[in-house]
N, CA, C and O of each residue as an XYZ file, in Angstrom:
412
protein
N     211.985    123.823     75.580
C     212.284    123.996     76.920
C     214.160    124.016     76.776
O     215.007    124.877     77.011
N     214.203    122.891     76.377
C     215.658    123.129     75.958
C     216.290    124.016     75.311
O     217.417    124.311     75.709
N     215.831    124.563     74.348
C     216.290    125.707     73.126
C     216.064    126.779     74.196
O     217.187    126.940     74.673
N     215.379    127.443     74.709
C     215.275    128.514     75.958
C     216.460    128.214     76.605
O     217.452    128.883     76.314
N     216.552    127.251     77.503
C     217.630    127.200     77.972
C     219.107    127.589     77.522
O     219.953    128.089     78.263
N     219.269    127.268     76.159
C     220.456    127.165     75.597
C     220.669    128.352     75.046
O     221.807    128.609     74.653
N     219.638    129.294     74.910
C     219.220    130.731     74.510
C     219.953    131.505     76.180
O     221.017    132.090     76.384
N     218.969    131.201     76.968
C     219.864    131.671     78.176
C     221.027    131.516     78.398
O     221.716    132.484     78.718
N     221.500    130.388     78.298
C     223.452    130.238     78.323
C     224.079    131.136     77.977
O     224.844    131.877     78.594
N     223.486    131.066     76.018
C     224.218    131.670     75.313
C     224.566    133.468     75.498
O     225.521    134.174     75.173
N     222.975    133.782     76.332
C     223.343    135.544     76.364
C     224.251    135.213     77.483
O     225.320    135.775     77.245
N     224.314    134.556     78.596
C     225.102    134.833     79.643
C     226.168    134.810     79.074
O     226.853    135.753     79.470
N     226.851    133.998     78.074
C     228.394    133.656     78.068
C     228.752    134.737     77.079
O     229.934    135.077     77.123
N     227.964    135.371     76.168
C     228.154    136.266     75.685
C     228.340    137.861     76.784
O     229.211    138.671     76.465
N     227.704    138.054     77.661
C     227.976    138.902     78.784
C     228.725    138.949     79.197
O     229.474    139.924     79.148
N     228.943    137.837     79.877
C     230.543    137.587     80.139
C     231.417    137.724     80.017
O     232.276    137.871     80.887
N     231.591    137.731     78.336
C     232.934    137.739     77.053
C     232.812    139.075     77.034
O     233.914    139.474     77.411
N     232.031    140.137     76.788
C     232.188    141.089     76.697
C     232.680    142.515     78.029
O     232.942    143.717     77.991
N     232.557    141.247     79.245
C     232.917    142.025     80.613
C     232.020    142.543     81.512
O     232.319    143.127     82.554
N     230.547    142.249     80.961
C     229.682    143.161     81.968
C     229.118    142.262     83.244
O     228.138    142.593     83.911
N     229.916    141.058     83.465
C     229.539    140.188     84.610
C     230.600    140.773     85.580
O     230.263    141.081     86.723
N     232.122    140.964     85.065
C     233.662    140.985     85.142
C     233.527    141.798     87.080
O     233.059    142.892     87.397
N     234.147    140.707     87.982
C     234.410    141.555     88.995
C     235.676    142.344     88.825
O     236.534    141.471     88.961
N     236.291    143.457     88.612
C     237.831    143.988     88.328
C     238.491    143.463     89.924
O     238.338    143.943     91.048
N     239.085    142.554     89.551
C     240.318    142.289     91.076
C     241.497    141.597     90.540
O     241.444    140.764     89.635
N     242.753    142.050     91.248
C     244.129    141.719     90.556
C     245.009    141.891     92.002
O     245.192    142.951     92.601
N     245.353    140.948     92.272
C     246.406    140.519     93.623
C     246.804    142.089     93.759
O     246.885    142.699     94.825
N     247.051    142.653     92.370
C     248.390    143.792     92.717
C     247.466    145.105     93.397
O     247.928    146.049     94.038
N     246.028    144.854     93.047
C     245.277    146.077     93.551
C     245.486    146.124     94.928
O     245.385    145.136     95.655
N     245.878    147.646     95.440
C     245.746    147.508     96.757
C     245.081    148.835     97.152
O     245.513    149.976     96.989
N     244.008    148.452     97.671
C     242.556    148.447     98.014
C     243.299    150.023     99.201
O     244.381    150.045     99.787
N     241.927    151.397     99.163
C     242.279    152.269     99.890
C     243.970    152.853     99.745
O     244.317    153.406    100.789
N     244.882    152.837     98.844
C     246.024    153.464     99.132
C     245.982    154.210     97.895
O     245.843    153.640     96.813
N     246.159    156.132     98.075
C     245.997    156.831     96.983
C     247.855    157.212     96.558
O     248.635    157.716     97.366
N     248.168    156.865     95.307
C     249.808    157.115     95.200
C     249.502    158.495     94.214
O     250.600    158.791     93.743
N     248.608    159.326     93.778
C     248.647    160.363     93.382
C     249.535    161.533     94.221
O     249.518    161.802     95.423
N     249.957    161.851     93.623
C     251.049    163.576     93.841
C     250.908    164.322     92.039
O     250.890    163.608     91.036
N     250.841    165.556     92.015
C     251.036    166.649     90.705
C     252.238    165.989     90.397
O     252.398    165.551     89.258
N     253.102    165.859     91.256
C     254.768    165.567     90.677
C     255.273    164.246     89.946
O     256.336    164.273     89.326
N     254.612    163.255     90.011
C     254.415    161.758     89.461
C     253.375    161.644     88.289
O     253.266    160.694     87.513
N     252.389    163.176     88.321
C     251.245    162.417     87.810
C     251.419    162.632     86.037
O     251.516    163.829     85.767
N     251.473    161.769     84.874
C     251.586    161.662     83.955
C     250.283    162.370     83.108
O     250.264    163.296     82.297
N     249.376    161.645     83.580
C     247.768    162.713     83.113
C     246.962    161.473     83.799
O     247.368    160.547     84.500
N     245.612    161.827     83.309
C     244.213    161.519     84.125
C     243.436    161.360     82.821
O     243.395    161.613     81.617
N     242.771    160.695     83.997
C     241.285    160.303     82.568
C     239.909    160.151     83.594
O     239.990    160.003     84.814
N     238.690    160.218     82.849
C     237.560    160.252     83.776
C     236.883    159.022     83.223
O     237.607    158.250     82.595
N     235.394    158.670     83.383
C     234.595    157.817     82.917
C     235.123    156.887     82.418
O     234.521    156.492     81.420
N     236.499    156.035     82.808
C     236.595    154.976     82.354
C     235.255    153.757     83.083
O     234.571    154.166     84.021
N     234.985    152.022     82.411
C     233.977    151.633     83.054
C     234.731    151.002     84.361
O     233.933    150.897     85.293
N     235.843    150.623     84.637
C     236.775    149.928     85.739
C     237.910    150.481     86.076
O     238.358    151.609     85.869
N     238.457    149.277     86.789
C     239.975    150.184     87.205
C     240.286    149.133     86.351
O     241.167    149.629     85.649
N     240.108    147.943     85.951
C     241.006    147.294     84.914
C     241.455    148.330     83.381
O     242.543    148.356     82.805
N     240.222    149.076     83.052
C     240.503    150.088     81.715
C     241.773    151.087     82.655
O     242.892    151.188     82.152
N     241.577    151.538     83.541
C     243.056    152.140     84.032
C     244.492    151.922     83.817
O     245.411    152.652     83.445
N     244.377    150.369     84.258
C     245.572    149.505     84.226
C     245.964    149.214     83.104
O     247.156    149.232     82.797
N     244.730    148.801     82.070
C     245.378    148.878     80.603
C     246.119    150.240     80.140
O     247.245    150.235     79.643
N     245.379    151.367     80.357
C     245.894    152.593     79.723
C     247.228    152.689     80.372
O     248.025    153.209     79.592
N     247.794    152.361     81.580
C     249.100    152.846     82.132
C     249.953    151.571     81.183
O     250.925    151.874     80.491
N     249.716    150.917     81.222
C     250.391    149.861     80.485
C     250.582    150.302     78.936
O     251.504    149.681     78.406
N     250.189    150.858     78.426
C     249.700    151.309     76.972
C     250.706    152.851     76.959
O     251.133    153.305     75.897
N     250.987    153.552     78.374
C     251.153    154.792     78.580
C     252.967    154.863     78.554
O     253.565    154.727     79.622
N     253.446    154.999     77.751
C     255.268    155.466     78.154
C     255.513    155.624     79.160
O     255.180    156.803     79.286
N     256.055    155.177     80.529
C     256.843    156.370     81.506
C     255.931    155.716     82.260
O     256.723    155.735     83.202
N     254.900    155.099     82.760
C     253.483    154.867     83.392
C     253.977    153.751     83.921
O     254.146    152.911     83.037
N     254.386    153.251     85.339
C     254.595    152.519     86.308
C     253.532    152.332     87.185
O     253.154    151.194     87.462
N     253.004    153.333     87.656
C     251.502    153.237     88.723
C     250.750    153.446     88.025
O     250.950    153.645     86.827
N     249.455    153.460     88.702
C     247.826    154.131     88.367
C     247.121    154.131     89.445
O     247.143    153.047     90.028
N     246.586    154.829     89.865
C     245.476    154.773     90.752
C     244.294    155.818     90.582
O     244.044    156.969     90.225
N     243.585    154.343     91.206
C     242.090    154.869     90.370
C     240.857    155.165     91.713
O     240.574    154.426     92.656
N     240.437    156.195     91.439
C     239.213    156.770     92.308
C     237.680    156.668     92.209
O     237.043    157.359     91.414
N     237.251    155.999     92.841
C     236.121    155.502     92.643
C     235.337    156.564     93.122
O     235.606    156.842     94.291
N     234.320    157.357     92.534
C     233.437    157.708     93.012
C     231.764    157.926     92.288
O     231.550    157.604     91.119
N     230.824    158.436     93.071
C     229.599    158.340     93.015
C     229.179    159.123     91.728
O     228.343    158.642     90.963
N     229.805    160.417     91.484
C     229.647    160.828     90.136
C     229.969    160.566     89.171
O     229.292    160.481     88.146
N     231.830    160.266     89.422
C     232.333    159.793     88.375
C     233.949    159.154     89.019
O     234.674    159.648     89.882
N     234.048    158.437     88.559
C     235.577    157.749     88.348
C     237.018    158.544     88.204
O     236.751    159.525     87.511
N     238.054    158.566     88.451
C     239.325    159.074     87.864
C     240.776    158.333     87.883
O     241.548    158.208     88.834
N     240.891    157.941     86.717
C     242.126    157.356     86.578
C     243.333    158.091     86.658
O     243.615    158.848     85.729
N     244.259    157.953     87.855
C     245.414    158.917     87.224
C     246.986    158.008     87.044
O     247.404    157.259     87.927
N     247.520    158.194     86.078
C     248.717    157.531     85.101
C     249.912    158.511     85.710
O     250.149    159.708     85.543
N     250.682    157.275     86.637
C     251.906    157.863     87.640
C     253.638    157.079     87.114
O     253.842    155.927     86.731
N     254.225    157.747     87.218
C     255.414    157.382     87.340
C     256.291    156.423     88.283
O     257.166    155.571     88.125
N     255.432    157.149     89.589
C     255.693    156.537     90.813
C     255.254    156.740     91.945
O     254.800    157.882     92.027
N     255.150    155.999     93.140
C     254.172    156.248     94.403
C     255.305    156.494     95.468
O     255.518    155.577     96.261
N     255.920    157.444     95.544
C     256.993    157.710     96.567
C     256.315    157.974     98.008
O     256.884    157.855     99.093
N     254.870    158.388     97.768
C     254.544    159.101     99.218
C     252.923    158.211     99.466
O     251.944    158.925     99.683
N     252.760    156.921     99.427
C     251.249    156.852     99.207
C     250.427    157.394    100.707
O     250.817    157.399    101.875
N     249.192    157.809    100.100
C     248.599    158.263    101.584
C     246.860    157.041    101.365
O     246.412    156.590    100.311
N     246.378    156.880    102.617
C     245.201    156.397    102.145
C     243.663    156.959    102.346
O     243.275    157.871    103.076
N     243.053    156.263    101.614
C     241.547    156.851    101.241
C     240.816    156.046    100.630
O     241.073    155.626     99.501
N     239.349    155.589    101.619
C     238.531    154.623    100.890
C     238.141    154.540     99.788
O     237.671    153.464     99.419
N     238.201    155.552     98.975
C     238.087    155.454     97.396
C     238.934    155.288     96.214
O     238.731    155.302     95.000
N     240.263    155.078     97.205
C     241.147    155.033     96.019
C     242.285    153.112     95.923
O     242.689    152.264     96.718
N     242.300    153.257     95.082
C     243.142    151.885     94.953
C     244.124    151.964     94.039
O     243.429    152.242     93.062
N     244.953    151.936     93.731
C     246.589    152.106     93.263
C     247.645    150.325     93.018
O     247.696    149.272     93.655
N     248.257    150.813     91.857
C     248.877    149.276     92.285
C     250.641    149.953     91.243
O     251.029    151.081     90.940
N     250.987    149.113     91.113
C     252.192    149.097     90.118
C     251.894    148.200     88.997
O     251.594    147.052     89.322
N     251.917    148.534     87.504
C     251.248    147.811     86.802
C     252.268    146.950     86.488
O     251.932    146.286     85.507
N     253.572    146.609     86.956
C     254.481    145.855     86.091
C     253.834    144.576     87.246
O     253.663    143.575     86.550
N     253.489    144.314     88.497
C     253.020    143.834     89.434
C     251.634    142.908     89.432
O     251.209    141.983     90.124
N     251.032    143.869     87.961
C     249.603    143.072     87.530
C     249.791    142.219     86.530
O     250.784    142.260     85.804
N     248.810    141.342     86.411
C     248.530    140.241     85.542
C     247.873    140.989     84.281
O     246.839    141.647     84.397
N     248.545    140.835     83.094
C     248.154    141.165     81.753
C     247.017    140.865     81.319
O     246.700    141.157     80.166
């Protein structure tokens, strides 16, 4: 019995360590805020697993100060931005200033 319980615990620990149980959240994430504007876009990408990968991409990109994550049923989009001069609202958006996020 105990060997099975230990194996189950190890499986859950392994899953958690690779991020499959994570609920991506950070106090910097501004839900329902869209910062995307073509004039401030450095680029974008699709099919990232979650917003934390969007944040990491922004951290790694020269000039990226903000990012906007658009969650959708078909696929999600991550926008890398230099600024957030005129935010709008939308249920599918979450934006953040990368330097305010926990690395």
